[in-house]
C-alpha positions in Angstrom: -10.2 8.3 -0.9 -10.8 8.1 2.8 -14.2 8.8 4.3 -15.8 8.9 0.9 -19.6 9.2 1.1 -21.6 8.8 -2.1 -24.7 10.4 -0.5 -22.9 13.8 -0.4 -22.6 13.6 -4.2 -26.0 12.4 -5.4 -28.5 15.0 -6.4 -31.3 15.4 -3.9 -34.1 14.8 -6.4 -32.3 11.6 -7.5 -32.1 10.4 -3.9 -35.8 10.3 -3.6 -36.6 9.4 -7.2 -38.7 6.3 -7.7 -37.6 4.7 -10.9 -40.0 3.6 -13.6 -40.8 -0.1 -13.2 -41.3 -1.8 -16.6 -43.1 -5.1 -17.2 -39.7 -6.8 -17.7 -38.4 -5.4 -14.4 -41.3 -6.8 -12.5 -40.9 -10.3 -14.0 -37.2 -11.0 -13.9 -37.2 -14.5 -15.4 -37.6 -13.2 -18.9 -36.1 -16.2 -20.7 -38.5 -18.7 -19.2 -39.7 -20.5 -22.4 -42.9 -21.9 -20.8 -44.3 -18.6 -19.7 -47.1 -16.8 -21.6 -46.3 -13.1 -21.6 -49.4 -10.9 -21.6 -48.0 -8.2 -19.3 -46.4 -5.6 -21.6 -48.9 -4.9 -24.4 -46.6 -6.4 -27.0 -47.4 -7.8 -30.4 -47.6 -11.5 -29.7 -46.4 -12.7 -33.1 -42.8 -13.8 -32.9 -40.3 -12.1 -35.2 -37.2 -12.0 -33.0 -37.8 -8.4 -31.8 -41.5 -8.3 -30.9 -40.7 -8.5 -27.2 -39.1 -5.7 -25.2 -35.4 -6.3 -24.5 -34.0 -7.2 -21.1 -33.8 -3.8 -19.4 -30.8 -4.9 -17.4 -29.0 -6.7 -20.2 -28.1 -9.5 -17.9 -26.5 -11.9 -20.4 -24.2 -9.2 -21.8 -23.2 -8.1 -18.3 -22.4 -11.7 -17.3 -20.2 -12.1 -20.4 -18.5 -8.8 -19.7 -18.1 -9.7 -16.0 -16.4 -13.0 -16.9 -14.0 -11.2 -19.3 -13.2 -8.3 -16.9 -13.3 -10.4 -13.7 -16.1 -8.2 -12.2 -19.4 -8.7 -10.5 -22.2 -7.9 -13.1 -23.7 -5.6 -10.5 -20.7 -3.3 -11.0 -21.6 -2.8 -14.7 -24.1 -0.5 -16.4 -24.6 -0.5 -20.1 -25.8 2.5 -22.2 -26.6 3.6 -25.7 -23.0 4.4 -26.4 -20.6 5.8 -23.9 -22.2 9.2 -24.4 -25.4 8.0 -22.7 -23.3 6.6 -19.8 -21.5 10.0 -19.4 -24.8 11.9 -19.6 -26.2 9.7 -16.8 -23.2 10.7 -14.6 -24.1 14.3 -15.1 -27.8 13.8 -14.4 -27.1 11.7 -11.3 -24.5 13.8 -9.6 -24.4 17.3 -11.0 -27.0 19.9 -9.9 -27.6 22.3 -12.9 -26.5 25.9 -12.3 -24.8 24.8 -9.0 -22.2 22.1 -9.6 -19.1 22.0 -11.8 -16.9 19.4 -13.4 -13.2 19.5 -14.5 -12.0 18.4 -18.0 -8.5 18.4 -19.4 -8.2 19.7 -23.0 -7.2 18.6 -25.5 -9.6 15.7 -24.8 -12.9 14.1 -26.0 -15.2 16.9 -26.9 -18.4 15.3 -25.5 -17.5 16.0 -21.9 -17.9 19.7 -22.5 -20.9 19.3 -24.7 -22.7 17.2 -22.0 -21.7 19.8 -19.4 -23.4 22.5 -21.5 -26.5 20.3 -22.1 -26.9 19.7 -18.4 -26.2 23.4 -17.5 -23.1 22.4 -15.4 -20.0 24.6 -15.3 -17.0 23.0 -17.1 -13.7 24.0 -15.7 -10.9 23.4 -18.2 -7.4 22.7 -17.1 -5.0 22.3 -20.0 -2.7 19.3 -20.1 1.0 19.9 -20.0 3.0 20.2 -23.3 3.6 16.5 -23.1 -0.1 15.9 -22.6 -0.1 15.0 -18.9 -2.5 16.3 -16.2 -1.4 19.3 -14.2 -2.4 17.7 -10.9 -1.7 20.7 -8.7 -3.7 23.0 -10.9 -6.6 20.5 -11.1 -6.8 20.2 -7.3 -6.5 24.0 -6.9 -9.6 24.3 -9.2 -11.7 22.0 -7.1 -14.4 23.6 -5.0 -17.1 22.1 -2.7 -19.4 21.8 -5.8 -16.9 20.0 -8.0 -18.5 16.6 -8.6 -16.6 15.0 -11.5 -13.1 15.0 -13.0 -12.9 13.5 -16.5 -9.7 11.7 -17.5 -9.4 10.2 -21.0 -6.6 7.6 -20.8 -5.4 6.7 -23.4 -6.3 10.2 -24.4 -8.2 11.4 -27.5 -6.8 13.0 -29.6 -3.2 12.7 -28.3 -3.0 8.9 -27.9 -1.0 8.8 -24.7 -1.9 7.4 -21.3 -1.7 9.4 -18.1 0.9 8.5 -15.5 -0.2 6.2 -12.6 1.1 8.7 -10.1 -1.1 11.5 -11.5 -4.3 9.4 -11.5 -3.6 8.0 -8.1 -3.1 11.5 -6.6 -6.4 12.6 -8.0 -8.2 9.6 -6.7 -6.8 10.0 -3.2 -7.1 13.8 -2.9 -10.4 14.5 -4.7 -13.6 13.9 -2.7 -15.7 13.4 -5.8 -15.7 11.0 -8.7 -12.7 10.5 -11.0 -14.1 9.3 -14.3 -11.5 7.5 -16.4 -12.6 7.1 -20.1 -10.8 3.9 -21.3 -12.2 3.8 -24.8 -8.8 2.9 -26.2 -7.4 0.8 -23.4 -7.4 -2.4 -25.5 -4.6 -1.0 -27.7 -2.4 0.0 -24.7 0.2 -2.1 -22.9 -0.9 -0.4 -19.7 -3.2 -2.2 -17.2 -6.8 -1.0 -17.0 -7.8 0.9 -13.9 -10.4 -1.8 -13.5 -7.8 -3.5 -11.3 -8.2 -0.7 -8.8 -12.0 -0.4 -8.9 -12.5 -2.0 -5.5 -9.7 0.1 -3.9 -11.2 3.4 -4.8 -15.0 4.0 -4.2 -14.8 7.3 -6.1 -13.4 5.6 -9.3 -15.7 5.3 -12.3 -14.4 3.7 -15.5 -16.1 3.9 -18.9 -15.3 1.7 -21.9 -16.9 0.9 -25.2 -17.4 -1.8 -27.8 -16.9 0.8 -30.5 -13.1 0.6 -30.9 -11.3 -2.7 -30.3 -14.5 -4.7 -30.6 -15.4 -3.1 -33.9 -19.1 -2.5 -32.9 -19.4 1.3 -33.3 -22.6 0.8 -35.2 -24.5 -0.9 -32.4 -23.8 1.9 -29.8 -22.9 0.1 -26.6 -21.1 1.9 -23.9 -20.1 0.5 -20.6 -19.7 1.9 -17.1 -17.8 0.1 -14.4 -18.1 1.3 -10.8 -19.1 0.3 -7.3 -22.4 -1.4 -6.9 -23.6 1.8 -5.1 -22.8 4.0 -8.1 -24.4 1.5 -10.5 -27.6 1.4 -8.4 -27.9 5.2 -8.6 -27.4 5.2 -12.4 -30.0 2.3 -12.8 -32.5 4.6 -11.1 -32.4 7.2 -13.8 -31.5 5.3 -17.0 -34.3 4.8 -19.5 -35.9 1.3 -19.0 -35.0 -0.1 -22.4 -32.0 2.0 -23.3 -30.1 -1.0 -25.0 -32.1 -2.6 -27.7 -32.4 -6.4 -28.4 -30.4 -6.4 -31.6 -27.5 -4.5 -29.9 -27.6 -7.1 -27.0 -27.5 -10.0 -29.4 -24.7 -8.6 -31.5 -22.6 -7.7 -28.4 -22.9 -11.2 -27.1 -21.8 -12.7 -30.4 -18.7 -10.5 -30.4 -17.9 -11.0 -26.7 -18.0 -14.7 -27.1 -15.3 -14.6 -29.9 -12.5 -13.1 -27.9 -9.8 -14.9 -30.0 -11.0 -13.0 -33.1 -10.9 -9.7 -31.2 -7.4 -10.4 -30.0 -6.3 -11.2 -33.6 -7.8 -7.9 -34.8 -6.1 -5.9 -32.1 -2.8 -7.5 -32.9 -3.2 -6.6 -36.5 -4.1 -3.0 -35.7 -1.0 -2.7 -33.5 1.2 -4.2 -36.3 -0.2 -1.8 -38.8 0.4 1.1 -36.3 4.1 0.2 -36.1 4.4 0.0 -39.8 2.8 3.5 -40.2 5.0 4.9 -37.5 8.1 3.7 -39.4 6.9 5.4 -42.6 6.0 8.7 -40.8 9.5 9.0 -39.7 10.5 9.5 -43.3 7.8 11.9 -44.4 9.4 15.3 -44.9 6.5 17.5 -43.7 5.9 15.5 -40.4 7.6 17.6 -37.7 6.6 15.4 -34.7 5.1 12.0 -34.0 3.4 11.9 -30.6 3.6 8.7 -28.5 0.5 6.6 -28.9 -1.2 3.8 -27.0 -4.4 3.9 -29.1 -5.5 2.9 -32.6 -4.5 6.2 -34.0 -1.5 8.4 -34.3 -1.3 12.2 -33.7 1.3 14.0 -35.8 2.4 17.6 -36.1 3.0 18.8 -39.6 4.1 22.0 -41.3 0.5 23.0 -42.4 -2.3 20.9 -41.1 -5.0 22.5 -43.2 -3.0 22.1 -46.4 -2.0 18.5 -45.7 -5.6 17.6 -44.8 -6.9 19.0 -48.1 -4.2 17.2 -50.0 -5.1 13.9 -48.5 -8.8 14.5 -49.1 -8.0 15.1 -52.8 -6.4 11.7 -52.8 -9.5 10.1 -51.3 -8.3 9.7 -47.8 -10.2 11.2 -44.8 -8.3 11.9 -41.6 -9.0 14.2 -38.7 -7.6 17.7 -38.6 -7.1 18.6 -34.9 -5.3 21.9 -35.4 -8.1 23.9 -33.6 -7.7 22.0 -30.4 -5.6 23.4 -27.5 -2.0 22.4 -27.7 -2.6 20.8 -31.1 -1.7 23.4 -33.6 -1.0 21.9 -37.0 -1.8 18.4 -35.9 -3.5 15.6 -37.8 -5.0 12.4 -36.3 -4.6 9.2 -38.3 -6.7 6.2 -37.5 -5.1 2.8 -38.2 -7.0 1.1 -41.0 -6.7 -2.3 -42.7 -3.4 -3.2 -44.3 -4.8 -2.1 -47.7 -6.1 1.2 -46.4 -2.8 1.9 -44.7 -0.9 1.2 -47.9 -3.0 3.9 -49.6 -2.4 6.3 -46.8 1.4 5.7 -46.7 1.6 6.0 -50.5 -0.3 9.3 -50.4 1.9 10.6 -47.6 5.1 9.8 -49.4 3.9 11.4 -52.6 3.2 14.7 -51.0 5.9 17.3 -51.1 
């Protein structure tokens, strides 16, 4: 995007906002063992969590930066990706004035967050093969369109968007293109992180909830230009990522070999399940997937969902979503869990 100016997108009140300065912000060398901390009104008795956590999560960002080959100043961490997405609305979207564009069927929180922040959500359906209708998206853009949300690989469909589609939006839209890469670790496509320095209007969100198996600690990640991250840091809560989350994230990030083994196992199990699905009589279509789940079209989604529940297996019925009539979403489990699923599927008539 040529002549991109972030100052035209930041909300006026955010531009002049003076962020809260916590005790830990004012003294940056938090890990200095010899210091006596009497600045934050904390309980002085050590139990591992009596001190406030690092508000900038420096150690986690350094670990992520090393893995992703990025400057830690291009990283913002949040209490799950939902907080990261909410910060984008609050930084760049003026309530009752601005709008965003989403592409159903997609992750439902984009629309929820738009409603919470009183921002119009323009929905442009994907094509029948679940790709962005780029021309219609650009036609829907107005001077008050601030964000376009792309989930790639997409939830609930499992496919990635074409490079050409995303590139066109990045080059022709004078706002932020937010690419949600929650499932990128399961794809053979390259992350858009490789293009981060090329496009100042590119924002990428990822998570430790999927491939890293840390859904319970709630740690979402935003990668963007240092200018964007500086804006988000102004408005984020001072201690939005707790100490236990930071510790657990570091443990997992420092064991990349185990992560890779688990991803490989999930992909192998995905292939096994795909083979079985090809021989299930009521499965009418198996959609291409680059995620840790498979979307299938069946004869009667409500019926098949209930039948699997009766067999003790919980999947997701997506039949109410646009373009997803009679579809079920199957998450890839362990080998043992998948055996139970496959056995149940083949038993149903």
